[in-house]
Structure formats: structure tokens, C-alpha cells
C-alpha positions as CSV (number, residue, x, y, z in Angstrom):
1,M,-18.6,0.7,-24.5
2,S,-16.5,3.4,-22.8
3,Q,-13.1,4.6,-24.1
4,V,-11.5,3.1,-21.0
5,R,-12.9,-0.4,-21.6
6,V,-12.0,-0.3,-25.3
7,A,-8.4,0.8,-24.5
8,R,-8.1,-1.9,-21.9
9,L,-9.4,-4.7,-24.2
10,L,-7.1,-3.6,-27.0
11,S,-4.2,-3.5,-24.6
12,T,-5.0,-7.1,-23.4
13,L,-5.2,-8.4,-27.0
14,L,-1.9,-6.7,-27.9
15,I,-0.1,-8.3,-24.9
16,L,-1.5,-11.7,-25.7
17,S,-0.5,-11.5,-29.4
18,S,3.1,-10.8,-28.5
19,A,3.6,-13.7,-26.2
20,A,6.5,-14.9,-28.3
21,C,8.5,-11.9,-27.1
22,L,8.0,-12.6,-23.4
23,A,11.5,-13.9,-22.9
24,Q,13.2,-10.6,-23.6
25,S,13.6,-9.8,-19.9
26,P,16.8,-8.2,-18.6
27,K,17.5,-11.2,-16.4
28,P,16.2,-14.8,-16.8
29,P,12.9,-15.7,-15.2
30,A,13.3,-17.4,-11.8
31,E,11.7,-20.6,-10.9
32,P,8.9,-21.8,-10.7
33,A,8.0,-22.3,-14.4
34,P,5.9,-19.6,-16.1
35,K,2.1,-19.9,-15.9
36,P,0.8,-21.9,-18.9
37,N,-2.1,-19.5,-19.6
38,P,-1.5,-15.8,-19.3
39,A,-5.2,-14.9,-19.4
40,V,-6.5,-16.7,-16.3
41,P,-9.4,-14.5,-15.0
42,G,-9.8,-13.3,-11.4
43,K,-13.2,-12.9,-9.8
44,F,-13.6,-10.0,-7.3
45,V,-17.1,-9.4,-6.1
46,D,-18.5,-6.2,-4.5
47,V,-20.2,-7.3,-1.2
48,T,-20.2,-3.9,0.5
49,S,-24.0,-3.8,1.1
50,K,-24.2,-7.5,1.9
51,V,-21.7,-7.2,4.7
52,G,-23.2,-4.1,6.2
53,V,-20.6,-1.4,5.4
54,Q,-22.1,2.0,4.7
55,F,-19.5,4.7,4.3
56,L,-19.4,7.8,2.3
57,H,-16.1,9.7,2.1
58,Q,-16.5,13.5,2.6
59,A,-14.4,15.6,0.2
60,P,-15.9,19.1,0.0
61,H,-15.3,20.7,-3.5
62,T,-15.0,24.4,-3.7
63,S,-14.7,27.1,-6.4
64,R,-11.1,27.7,-5.2
65,K,-10.0,24.2,-6.1
66,Y,-8.0,23.5,-3.0
67,L,-5.5,20.7,-3.5
68,I,-6.7,18.7,-0.5
69,E,-10.0,18.1,-2.3
70,T,-8.3,15.7,-4.7
71,M,-6.5,13.5,-2.3
72,G,-9.0,11.1,-0.8
73,S,-8.4,9.1,2.4
74,G,-7.1,5.6,3.4
75,V,-8.3,2.4,4.9
76,A,-6.9,-0.2,7.3
77,L,-7.6,-4.0,7.6
78,F,-6.5,-5.3,11.0
79,D,-7.8,-7.5,13.8
80,C,-8.7,-5.2,16.6
81,D,-9.8,-7.8,19.2
82,N,-7.7,-11.0,18.2
83,D,-10.8,-13.0,17.3
84,G,-9.1,-14.1,14.0
85,R,-11.2,-11.9,11.8
86,L,-10.1,-8.8,10.0
87,D,-11.8,-5.6,11.0
88,L,-12.1,-2.4,9.0
89,F,-11.1,1.3,9.7
90,L,-12.0,4.0,7.2
91,V,-10.5,7.5,7.3
92,N,-12.8,10.5,6.5
93,G,-12.6,14.1,5.5
94,A,-13.9,17.3,7.2
95,P,-15.7,20.5,6.1
96,Y,-14.2,23.9,5.3
97,T,-15.5,27.1,3.7
98,D,-15.3,28.6,0.3
99,P,-13.0,30.4,0.5
100,T,-11.1,29.1,3.5
101,P,-8.9,31.5,5.5
102,K,-5.2,30.7,6.1
103,G,-4.5,28.9,9.4
104,F,-7.9,27.2,9.4
105,I,-8.0,23.6,10.9
106,P,-10.9,21.5,9.7
107,Q,-13.1,20.0,12.4
108,K,-15.4,17.0,12.2
109,T,-18.6,18.9,12.9
110,G,-21.0,15.9,12.5
111,P,-21.3,12.1,12.2
112,E,-21.0,12.3,8.4
113,F,-17.4,13.4,8.8
114,W,-16.3,10.8,11.4
115,N,-13.7,8.2,10.7
116,R,-15.4,4.8,10.9
117,M,-14.5,1.6,12.7
118,Y,-16.3,-1.6,11.6
119,H,-16.0,-4.8,13.7
120,Q,-16.4,-8.1,11.8
121,K,-18.8,-10.5,13.4
122,A,-18.7,-14.3,13.2
123,D,-21.2,-14.4,10.3
124,G,-18.9,-12.2,8.1
125,T,-20.9,-9.0,8.4
126,F,-19.6,-5.8,9.9
127,E,-21.0,-3.7,12.8
128,D,-20.2,0.0,13.2
129,V,-18.4,0.4,16.5
130,T,-17.0,3.9,16.0
131,E,-18.4,5.6,19.1
132,K,-17.7,2.6,21.4
133,A,-14.1,2.5,20.0
134,S,-13.6,6.2,20.5
135,L,-12.3,6.6,16.9
136,K,-14.3,9.6,15.5
137,G,-11.1,11.4,14.8
138,I,-10.1,15.0,14.2
139,G,-9.1,17.2,11.2
140,Y,-9.3,16.3,7.5
141,G,-8.3,12.6,7.7
142,M,-5.7,11.3,5.3
143,G,-3.9,8.0,6.1
144,V,-3.7,5.2,8.7
145,A,-1.1,2.7,9.8
146,A,-1.9,-0.2,12.1
147,A,0.5,-2.2,14.2
148,D,1.2,-3.3,17.8
149,Y,3.7,-0.5,18.8
150,D,4.0,-1.5,22.5
151,N,4.1,-5.3,22.1
152,D,1.1,-6.0,24.3
153,G,-0.6,-8.3,21.7
154,Y,-3.1,-5.8,20.3
155,E,-3.0,-3.7,17.2
156,D,-2.9,0.0,17.6
157,L,-3.7,2.8,15.1
158,Y,-1.9,5.9,13.9
159,V,-4.1,8.2,11.8
160,T,-2.7,11.1,9.8
161,A,-4.7,14.3,9.0
162,Y,-4.4,17.9,7.9
163,G,-5.1,19.2,11.3
164,G,-3.1,16.9,13.5
165,N,-2.1,13.2,13.6
166,R,-3.4,10.9,16.4
167,L,-2.1,7.7,18.0
168,Y,-4.7,5.4,19.4
169,H,-3.7,2.7,21.8
170,N,-5.8,-0.5,21.7
171,N,-7.2,-1.3,25.1
172,G,-7.5,-4.9,24.2
173,N,-11.2,-5.1,23.4
174,C,-11.5,-3.0,20.2
175,T,-11.7,0.2,22.2
176,F,-9.0,2.8,21.9
177,T,-7.4,5.6,24.0
178,D,-5.9,8.7,22.4
179,V,-2.3,8.8,23.6
180,T,-0.9,11.3,21.1
181,D,0.2,13.9,23.5
182,K,1.8,11.4,25.9
183,A,3.6,9.7,23.0
184,G,4.7,12.9,21.4
185,V,3.7,12.0,17.8
186,A,1.2,14.8,16.9
187,G,3.4,16.1,14.2
188,G,2.3,19.0,12.1
189,G,1.8,20.1,8.5
190,W,0.1,18.0,5.9
191,S,0.8,14.4,6.7
192,S,-0.1,11.6,4.3
193,S,1.0,8.0,4.5
194,A,2.7,6.4,7.6
195,A,4.6,3.2,8.2
196,W,5.4,1.2,11.3
197,V,8.9,-0.4,11.0
198,D,11.7,-1.3,13.5
199,L,14.5,0.8,12.0
200,D,17.1,-0.2,14.5
201,N,16.0,-3.8,15.2
202,D,15.6,-3.2,19.0
203,G,12.3,-5.1,19.1
204,L,10.2,-1.9,19.1
205,L,8.3,-0.5,16.1
206,D,9.3,3.0,15.0
207,L,7.1,5.3,13.0
208,V,7.8,7.0,9.7
209,V,5.3,9.7,8.6
210,D,5.2,11.1,5.0
211,R,4.3,14.8,4.6
212,Y,3.0,16.1,1.3
213,V,3.7,19.8,0.7
214,T,4.0,23.1,2.5
215,W,0.4,24.3,2.2
216,D,-2.1,26.6,4.0
217,W,-5.2,27.2,1.9
218,E,-3.4,29.2,-0.7
219,D,-5.8,30.9,-3.0
220,V,-3.8,30.4,-6.2
221,W,-5.4,30.5,-9.7
222,C,-4.5,27.5,-11.7
223,G,-6.1,26.3,-14.9
224,E,-7.1,27.6,-18.3
225,H,-8.0,31.4,-18.2
226,R,-8.9,31.3,-21.8
227,E,-11.4,28.6,-21.2
228,G,-12.8,30.4,-18.2
229,Y,-12.5,27.6,-15.7
230,R,-10.2,27.1,-12.7
231,G,-8.3,23.9,-12.0
232,Y,-6.3,22.3,-9.3
233,C,-2.7,23.5,-9.0
234,H,0.3,21.3,-10.0
235,P,2.5,20.2,-7.0
236,D,5.3,22.4,-8.5
237,V,3.4,25.4,-7.1
238,F,4.1,24.3,-3.5
239,Q,7.3,23.7,-1.6
240,P,8.4,20.3,-0.4
241,I,8.5,19.4,3.3
242,T,10.5,16.8,5.4
243,M,9.2,13.5,6.7
244,L,8.7,12.9,10.4
245,V,10.5,9.9,11.9
246,Y,9.7,8.8,15.5
247,H,12.0,6.5,17.4
248,N,10.1,4.2,19.8
249,D,11.7,4.8,23.2
250,G,10.0,1.8,24.8
251,N,8.0,3.6,27.5
252,G,5.1,4.8,25.5
253,H,7.0,7.8,24.3
254,F,8.6,8.5,20.9
255,T,11.4,10.9,19.9
256,E,11.5,12.6,16.5
257,V,14.8,11.7,14.8
258,A,14.5,12.5,11.1
259,H,17.5,14.8,11.0
260,K,19.6,12.5,13.3
261,L,19.0,9.5,10.9
262,G,19.4,11.4,7.6
263,L,15.8,11.1,6.7
264,D,15.0,14.8,6.6
265,K,15.4,15.4,2.9
266,P,12.5,17.7,1.7
267,A,9.9,15.7,-0.2
268,K,6.4,15.7,-1.7
269,A,5.7,12.3,-0.2
270,L,2.5,10.3,-0.7
271,G,3.4,6.6,-0.5
272,I,5.8,4.7,1.6
273,A,7.1,1.1,1.8
274,F,10.1,-0.7,3.1
275,A,12.2,-3.8,2.4
276,D,15.9,-4.8,2.5
277,Y,16.7,-4.3,-1.1
278,D,20.4,-5.2,-0.9
279,L,20.0,-8.1,1.6
280,D,22.4,-6.6,4.1
281,G,20.1,-7.2,7.1
282,R,18.9,-3.6,7.5
283,M,15.6,-2.2,6.4
284,D,15.6,0.4,3.6
285,I,12.8,2.9,2.8
286,F,11.2,3.9,-0.4
287,V,9.1,7.1,-0.6
288,A,6.8,7.9,-3.6
289,N,7.2,11.6,-4.4
290,D,4.7,13.6,-6.4
291,S,6.4,15.3,-9.5
292,M,10.0,15.2,-8.2
293,P,12.5,12.3,-8.0
294,E,11.5,9.3,-5.9
295,F,13.5,8.6,-2.8
296,L,15.2,5.4,-1.8
297,F,16.8,5.6,1.6
298,H,19.5,3.0,2.1
299,Q,20.3,2.2,5.8
300,K,24.0,2.2,6.5
301,K,25.9,0.1,9.1
302,N,25.7,2.9,11.7
303,G,21.9,3.1,11.5
304,T,21.7,6.3,9.5
305,F,20.3,6.6,6.0
306,E,21.5,7.9,2.7
307,E,19.2,8.8,-0.2
308,V,20.3,6.8,-3.2
309,G,17.4,6.9,-5.6
310,L,19.2,8.4,-8.6
311,E,22.4,6.4,-8.3
312,T,20.4,3.1,-7.9
313,G,18.1,3.9,-10.9
314,A,15.0,4.1,-8.8
315,A,14.3,7.8,-8.9
316,V,13.0,8.6,-12.4
317,N,11.7,6.8,-15.5
318,A,13.7,5.4,-18.4
319,E,13.9,8.9,-20.0
320,G,15.2,10.5,-16.8
321,Q,11.9,12.2,-16.2
322,T,10.1,12.6,-12.9
323,Y,6.4,11.6,-12.6
324,A,3.5,11.9,-10.1
325,G,4.5,9.1,-7.7
326,M,1.6,8.2,-5.5
327,G,1.3,4.6,-4.4
328,V,4.2,2.2,-3.9
329,D,4.9,-1.4,-3.1
330,F,8.3,-2.9,-2.3
331,A,8.2,-6.6,-2.8
332,D,9.8,-9.5,-4.8
333,Y,7.5,-10.0,-7.8
334,D,9.8,-12.2,-9.9
335,N,10.7,-14.8,-7.2
336,D,14.4,-14.3,-7.2
337,G,14.7,-13.3,-3.6
338,W,15.4,-9.6,-4.2
339,P,12.8,-7.0,-3.4
340,D,11.5,-4.9,-6.4
341,I,9.6,-1.6,-6.5
342,I,6.5,-0.4,-8.3
343,V,5.1,3.1,-8.2
344,D,2.0,4.3,-9.9
345,D,1.3,7.8,-11.2
346,L,-0.9,9.8,-13.6
347,A,-2.1,9.1,-17.1
348,N,0.5,9.5,-19.9
349,Q,3.3,8.7,-17.5
350,R,3.2,4.8,-17.2
351,Y,3.5,3.1,-13.9
352,A,7.1,2.6,-12.9
353,L,8.3,-0.9,-12.2
354,Y,11.9,-1.1,-10.9
355,Q,13.3,-4.7,-11.2
356,N,16.1,-5.4,-8.7
357,N,19.4,-6.1,-10.5
358,R,20.8,-7.9,-7.4
359,D,23.8,-5.5,-7.3
360,S,22.2,-2.6,-5.4
361,T,20.8,-1.1,-8.6
362,F,17.4,-1.3,-10.3
363,N,16.3,-1.7,-13.9
364,Y,13.3,0.4,-15.1
365,A,11.3,-2.5,-16.4
366,S,7.9,-1.0,-17.2
367,A,8.2,-1.6,-20.9
368,E,9.4,-5.1,-21.0
369,S,7.2,-6.3,-18.2
370,G,4.0,-5.2,-19.9
371,I,3.2,-2.7,-17.1
372,G,4.0,0.4,-19.3
373,A,1.6,-0.5,-22.2
374,M,-1.3,-1.3,-19.9
375,T,-1.0,1.7,-17.7
376,L,-0.3,4.5,-20.2
377,L,-3.8,5.9,-20.2
378,H,-4.5,5.3,-16.5
379,S,-3.9,7.0,-13.2
380,G,-3.1,4.9,-10.1
381,W,-3.2,5.5,-6.3
382,S,-3.1,2.6,-3.9
383,L,-1.6,-0.6,-5.2
384,R,-0.3,-3.9,-4.0
385,F,1.5,-7.0,-5.2
386,L,-0.7,-10.0,-4.3
387,D,-1.3,-13.5,-5.6
388,Y,-5.0,-13.4,-6.4
389,D,-5.1,-16.9,-7.9
390,N,-2.6,-18.6,-5.5
391,D,-0.3,-19.9,-8.2
392,G,2.9,-18.8,-6.7
393,W,3.4,-15.5,-8.6
394,K,2.6,-12.0,-7.2
395,D,0.1,-10.2,-9.4
396,L,-0.9,-6.5,-9.2
397,L,-4.1,-4.8,-8.0
398,V,-4.5,-1.0,-8.4
399,A,-7.1,1.5,-7.4
400,Q,-7.4,4.1,-10.2
401,G,-8.8,7.5,-11.0
402,H,-7.3,10.9,-12.1
403,D,-6.8,13.7,-9.6
404,L,-8.2,16.4,-11.9
405,D,-12.0,16.5,-12.2
406,T,-11.5,18.6,-15.3
407,I,-9.1,16.2,-17.0
408,E,-11.5,15.2,-19.8
409,R,-11.8,18.9,-20.9
410,I,-8.0,19.0,-21.4
411,N,-7.4,15.4,-22.5
412,P,-10.5,13.5,-23.6
413,Q,-8.6,10.2,-23.7
414,F,-8.1,10.3,-19.9
415,H,-10.7,9.9,-17.3
416,Y,-11.4,11.2,-13.8
417,R,-13.3,8.0,-12.9
418,E,-11.6,4.8,-13.8
419,P,-12.1,1.0,-13.2
420,M,-9.5,-0.8,-11.1
421,L,-6.6,-2.7,-12.7
422,L,-5.8,-6.4,-12.2
423,A,-2.5,-7.4,-13.8
424,R,-1.6,-11.1,-13.8
425,N,2.0,-12.1,-13.4
426,T,2.8,-14.9,-15.9
427,G,6.3,-15.4,-14.5
428,Q,7.8,-13.5,-17.4
429,K,5.4,-10.6,-18.0
430,F,2.2,-8.9,-16.6
431,V,-1.1,-9.3,-18.5
432,D,-4.1,-7.1,-18.0
433,V,-6.9,-9.5,-17.0
434,S,-9.2,-6.8,-15.7
435,P,-11.8,-7.1,-18.6
436,I,-12.4,-10.8,-17.7
437,S,-12.2,-10.6,-13.9
438,G,-15.7,-9.4,-12.8
439,D,-18.1,-6.5,-13.0
440,I,-16.1,-4.3,-10.6
441,F,-13.4,-3.9,-13.2
442,H,-15.9,-2.2,-15.5
443,E,-17.2,0.2,-12.9
444,A,-15.5,3.7,-12.9
445,W,-14.6,5.1,-9.5
446,V,-12.4,7.9,-8.2
447,G,-10.2,5.3,-6.5
448,R,-7.7,6.4,-3.8
449,G,-6.9,4.1,-0.8
450,M,-6.8,0.3,-0.8
451,A,-5.9,-2.3,1.8
452,V,-5.7,-6.0,1.1
453,G,-6.1,-9.1,3.3
454,D,-8.0,-12.3,3.7
455,I,-11.3,-10.9,5.0
456,D,-13.2,-14.2,5.0
457,N,-10.2,-16.5,5.9
458,D,-10.7,-18.6,2.8
459,G,-7.1,-18.3,1.6
460,R,-7.8,-15.8,-1.2
461,I,-6.7,-12.2,-0.8
462,D,-9.5,-9.7,-0.7
463,A,-9.5,-5.8,-0.8
464,V,-11.2,-2.7,0.5
465,V,-11.0,0.3,-1.7
466,T,-11.9,4.0,-0.9
467,T,-13.0,6.6,-3.3
468,N,-12.6,10.4,-3.1
469,G,-16.0,11.8,-2.1
470,G,-17.7,8.5,-2.6
471,P,-18.3,5.0,-1.1
472,A,-15.8,2.5,0.2
473,Y,-16.0,-0.9,-1.5
474,V,-15.5,-4.3,0.1
475,L,-14.3,-6.7,-2.6
476,L,-14.1,-10.4,-1.9
477,N,-11.8,-12.5,-4.0
478,Q,-13.9,-15.5,-5.3
479,T,-11.4,-16.5,-8.1
480,E,-12.2,-20.0,-9.3
481,H,-9.6,-22.7,-9.7
482,S,-7.3,-21.0,-7.2
483,G,-4.2,-22.9,-6.1
484,H,-3.2,-24.1,-2.6
485,W,-2.1,-21.4,-0.1
486,L,-0.4,-20.8,3.2
487,T,-0.8,-17.8,5.6
488,L,1.6,-17.2,8.4
489,R,0.7,-15.2,11.5
490,L,4.0,-14.1,13.0
491,I,4.4,-13.5,16.7
492,G,7.6,-11.8,17.7
493,H,9.2,-12.1,21.1
494,K,12.7,-10.7,20.8
495,S,11.5,-9.0,17.6
496,N,8.4,-6.7,17.5
497,R,5.2,-8.6,18.3
498,D,3.9,-8.4,14.7
499,G,7.1,-9.6,13.2
500,I,7.1,-6.6,10.9
501,G,10.3,-6.6,8.8
502,A,10.7,-10.4,9.0
503,V,11.7,-11.9,5.6
504,V,9.9,-15.2,4.9
505,E,11.1,-17.7,2.3
506,V,8.7,-20.5,1.2
507,E,9.9,-23.5,-0.9
508,T,7.7,-26.0,-2.8
509,P,8.7,-28.5,-5.5
510,A,7.8,-25.7,-8.0
511,G,10.3,-23.2,-6.6
512,K,10.8,-20.5,-4.0
513,Q,9.1,-17.3,-3.0
514,W,10.0,-14.5,-0.6
515,A,8.0,-11.8,1.2
516,T,8.6,-9.1,3.8
517,A,6.1,-8.9,6.7
518,T,4.5,-5.4,6.5
519,T,1.3,-3.6,6.9
520,S,2.5,-0.6,4.8
521,S,2.2,-0.2,1.1
522,G,0.1,1.6,-1.5
523,Y,-1.3,5.0,-0.6
524,L,-2.6,6.1,2.8
525,S,-3.5,2.6,3.8
526,S,-2.6,-0.4,6.0
527,S,-3.0,-4.0,5.1
528,D,-3.4,-7.4,6.8
529,P,-0.2,-8.1,8.8
530,R,-0.3,-11.8,8.0
531,V,2.1,-13.1,5.4
532,H,0.3,-14.9,2.5
533,F,1.7,-17.3,-0.2
534,G,0.0,-19.0,-3.1
535,L,1.4,-22.5,-3.5
536,G,-0.1,-23.5,-6.8
537,E,-0.4,-27.3,-7.1
538,S,1.7,-28.0,-4.0
539,P,-0.2,-29.5,-1.1
540,A,2.6,-28.4,1.3
541,A,5.6,-26.2,1.6
542,S,8.7,-28.3,1.9
543,C,10.5,-25.6,3.8
544,V,9.6,-22.2,5.4
545,E,12.4,-20.0,6.5
546,I,11.8,-16.9,8.7
547,R,14.6,-14.3,9.2
548,W,13.2,-12.3,12.1
549,P,14.2,-8.7,12.6
550,S,16.2,-9.8,15.7
551,G,18.5,-11.8,13.4
552,I,17.0,-15.1,14.6
553,L,16.6,-17.7,11.8
554,Q,13.7,-20.1,12.1
555,T,13.0,-23.1,9.8
556,L,9.8,-25.1,9.5
557,T,9.6,-28.2,7.3
558,G,6.7,-30.1,5.7
559,V,4.1,-27.3,6.4
560,K,0.7,-28.4,5.0
561,S,-1.1,-25.9,2.7
562,D,-4.6,-24.4,2.9
563,R,-4.3,-23.2,6.4
564,Q,-3.2,-20.4,8.6
565,V,-0.2,-21.1,10.8
566,E,0.7,-19.2,13.9
567,V,4.5,-19.0,14.3
568,D,6.2,-17.9,17.5
569,E,9.7,-16.5,17.3
570,P,12.1,-18.9,19.1
571,A,14.6,-17.8,21.7
572,A,17.6,-18.5,19.3
573,S,18.3,-19.8,15.8
574,A,18.0,-23.5,15.6
575,S,18.9,-24.3,12.0
576,S,20.7,-23.0,9.0
577,G,17.5,-22.3,7.0
578,C,16.3,-23.7,3.7
579,N,18.9,-25.1,1.3
């Protein structure tokens, strides 16, 4: 048995044996009541070959150990033709030489380097439609963000790359037109994750683009001279760079406004997510930075932003140390109505869980939540809060793998290839159920991107995971004894068409849950825009409240479970919401 599996099993036993201490949370657990059995297994099954997805990420590795070799690429789950089935877009790398001269822009010289678009057919298998869709791509691909930026009813794609970002407008039939130059969103530098969000609530989605570091094929020796091998350089070797923020002007054109909005603080940004953490009705932005303080941008009344990570307690760990922030999710995991934050990082750093104190500050809750102990030896990239067993509590799924392919020479207890992590939310604490949740949690990958969504429309959230220089994996959630569920497909009218930024509250006899509609979380990836809730034993939601970005409040009552509900934004508020 591998060291990783042994460590994971020991961690699980330790957590289960300390169940009597679960109540030592900094604030009392919210309703509904805690799960009775903390060790309920999930069941995720690798169906990649069965559904016809054949993808191999290209990540050339050179003797110079260029930093870009470590990063991997992202994935998007979205419905490209409105047939009700999620389709799949995978971002790919590009070739370069050893050594590579400064100023070089990688090009996709052959089909093996193309980005790939897979359309899901009625039988659940996928067909490669890359050429027909005109989505081969350019440059060394990094991230992707999907959303309907022009409110025409079809999901568009923004793809980031070292070598130029591209905006692809959906023609309505799962074919796309490159409108980058017309839209003015090509950007520059090394872009990473991107997010679609309506920053000013004008009904049009704006675009926020992370950039990683200032970098141009620097031939810098890093590693152990005495051991005679070269390693990848630490991010400290390179200078930070500002994000790009594009305001949607409403005519197919965007204007870059990072400085105008106060979002031009130099960063080493890899992950991005948003939510309204202080419930003031304005979207805030969290940026996961690599080896420097994390950024939390609070939106002020005048529409500009101030960076408040340190003063809110969401910038560093409990010891005041920075860490290698990579993936991030910004969601309410403890069902108290206030969005929390989780950021993953490298081994020996522990993933950072920031619990919202409901007073515009956060508590670093990694230790008391169980997340710290189970992640100490692991390195995480894309991650997402999701309710894998539909019991009403958001669990955690993480794609893992170290960035250094030489890490085991330096620290034998750490691993370049790692299994994924599935952490179950008991309502009081997280428990590592990976060892009992299927074969994939015993397979070691160089995990990087991950998108989640209900691929087969059975009410259980699935995932697609990318690996650096390896295959992509389609993982169907076949967890047994799952609870009831409810999925909402939001259609904005005064708000943006996808309803991105809407805050949804669902109430059952067991309690309440909240979620923010978004496609952006994790690392380099874009997830199902539909809003999903597990309802446990409840056959219906007694009340569903939607606070649209426009400010319109909509209430639905007696919504039956185990189905997808399409919800159109009304012309005006018609009720006072759930009590």
C-alpha cells in the first residue's frame, strides 16, 4: 500500500476516533441537524473511455524546467446547444524548444495540441466536434470561463493562454466565432483563471482575468546544485502582475477598467471566485495568490473595490504565513447564509478554510474543521464545494498533485502524483471518505483542473478532471442512498441571462441552504451554471427564494424534489421572500 493511502487511512481513523470533540466550532452549527454517520461513502466512477472522451494534455518538459510546464490546463462543463445536456471543453498546451528564446509565443502546430470540444449525444456519449466548432485555439492554453456574455441565450467561451486570450461567441448551434479583436479582450502576459460576473448589476456580464507572474522564458537555475539536478523555480523568483478587468459595454465590446475599479493590485493569481461575503448586495472577489497574501476585494457603494484580505483575516494562515494559493471556492458550507472561502495549496501547508464570522471577518478554521489534518501531506489545485450525497450539506472534492516532479527526492513523504480527495461535511466537521469512495480515490494523478456538474442529469453532481501532461477523466457520481435533490436553471431578463450572481435560498423541514449562481471556482475551470441542492429526506422544498442581481426578489413555494426547474426572472419583486 502506498504512503499516500496509508496516511489517508490513518487520517480518517484519527478523525472518526475524535468525534466527541466535533462540537468545538467557533460558532454553533447551523440547522439542519448533523449527519448521523460521518463515514458515508461516495461512489465516483471513471467512465472516460465508455463515453468516448480521448484527450491527452500536452505539457512539454525540458531540461530548463520552465515554470509553465508545471501548471496544467482547465476544463469547462456547459451546454453549447441548449439540448439540456452538458458538453465538455478541454484546454491544451503547445510545443516549445529546449531552450526557448525570450519573446517566443507557442503555437499549436498539430492536432495533438488542439483544445478539444466534445458534444454530448442523447445516449450519454461524447463526440469530438472541435473542427466544426472552430475551437482549436492558439498559444499554450491555460484556463476557460463559460457564460452567455451577450444575453442571446447561448453560452460563450473565454479561453486564456500564454500567447493570447480568445473570446469565442456561440453561434447558437455549438459552433463559435472568434470575436476577440472586436471585443477588445485579447489581454497580454500570462493569464490563468477567468470569471464572468456582473460587477455593476447592469444586466451584462463583465470579465475578470487572473494573471500569474511576469515571465518570459527566463533561463534561471533553481534546484539543488549539490545534488546535480535542476528544479522548477519558486514563484518568489518572478514579479507579480495585475489582473485584467473588462467591463461589458453592451455592444459586443469591452473596456479594460482594472485601475478605475481599484482591481489593479499586483498579484500572482491562479484561482478566482466571487460571492457577496457581507450581504450588502454587491459582489466581492477572492483571488488565490501563489506564495503571497491572498486577496479579498470588497466592493464599495460607489462600485470600486478595496483589497481587505489581511484586515478580514482571509489573507494568510493562522500563523500569519503565506502559502501557495491555487484553487478557491467561495460558498456557504455551514448553512448559515454567509459565504465561506476555501483555498488549497502545497503539501506541508494545509488547505485554508476561512469560516465567515458574519461580521465582515473570517476565522481560519482549517484545524477545527478537520481540513487541516487531512490535507497536511497533500497538494491541491482545482476544488469545489458540492453535495455528493444530496443530504443538504456541501462536501469538498479536490484534484491533487504536487507541482514539482522532483518533490520525492527532497521530501519522500510528499508525492508528485496523488489521488483525489473527497471530504464529507458532517454539519460540524469534514471527514476524509476518499478511501471508501471508489477506485479513483486510490489512483495517483498529476491533478490540475476540475469542473463539476450533473453530466447525466440524474441529480448527482459529477466531475471532469484534467491532469498535467496526462488524460482527462470523466467521473460519474453513482453514490448509493443519495437523498432527494433540486436543480434550478436560472434565466435572467433584467439580470444577465445565466442569472450569475443570483443568491438562492432553499428551505426544507430540515433547515435552510444558500448558494450563489456561478460558473467560476477552483483552478482554470468553469462549471455547470445550474444551481444544485441536496434535500436529504425532504420530498420538496417548502420555499425557494431567489435574489436576482437586478435586486428582484422571487419566491417559489412547494417545489417538488428530484427534478430540474427552469426559473424565469419576473419583471418585479412579487413577495417578501422565505420567512
